N, C-alpha and C positions, 0 to 999 in steps of 0.2 A: 225434139225440144226447143233447136234453133227457134222454128217459124212460130208459136204456141207464146213468145221471150219478145218478138216482134210485133206481135198481135197487143202483146197484155203490154207493149213498150207504149204502141197506139192508147189500145182503149186509155193511162194512165194521163198521158197529155186530151189528151177530149174526155177525160171525161165519159165514159160510156161505161161502164161499171156496170150499174140496172138493166141496160142492153148486155151482153156483153155477156156475162157470171156465166149464167144457165150452162153456158154453151160453155166454157173457158173451163169451167170445173168437168164439165165430158171428157171430154180433153183430152185436160192432165190425168185424173184418174185415168187416163186407157192409153195412157205412157208410165204412168210411176206404178212400180213396184217399192212400197217402203221397207222387205223382206228380203229385197234382192240389188239394195244399195254399193259405191264401193266402195270399200276403204281406206279412199284419197277419197278429197276434198279440194274440188276444181272448179275454175268458174258455171258449170251446169251446176253444178250445189245450190252456186250462190243467185244461179238464176230457181232454179224451183222452191228453190227458200219465197225469192221474193214474189213471184207468181200466187205460191201457196198462202201470200200479204197480202197478195194487192187485192188478193179476191174472197177474202176473207175466211179463208180455209183452214181452220183455228185447229187440230187433226194436226191435217197432215200438215204448217208452220211448224207441231207444239213436234210431229216425231220428227222433220226434220232438222228443226231447229239444234235437236238432243246427240241424233248424228250427227251436223258437223260438229260443235263446242266434242265429241266424243272422237272424233276422228283426226279434230281438226291440229295441222301441226304445227304449227303459224298462226301472227297474231296475225288478223282482220283492218289492208287496210283502210283505218280510216275516209284518207284524201282520194282514193278511188274512184273518179266519174263513173267507170264501169257496172259498181257493188251502187243496184238504186234501193237497197232497204234504205229503211230512214235510221236518222243519229241513232233517237230512242231509241229501239231495235236493236243497232248496234251498239250501243256506248253501255247498253247492257254486258253483252260479251265481254267487255275491257274493260273492263270497270270495275 
């Protein structure tokens, strides 16, 4: 997942969405098994969520956001620059 996250950063920075989305979706789905996600929320959980958001994977984003909401034991720090999710997404969880 770390390599896919680095690719996603470049895609977002250089606006390569149209070129990379089909490949990123296949890569993401090969790495992710929603049924076996850990019962703890860490930086990787938020990276998965951001990647699903970035590449428009609505079903994965919905399942992952539900998982994050269910297992999160603390608030998300909106000032943390490592969290790449848009504020409009994060604000829905914190309000």
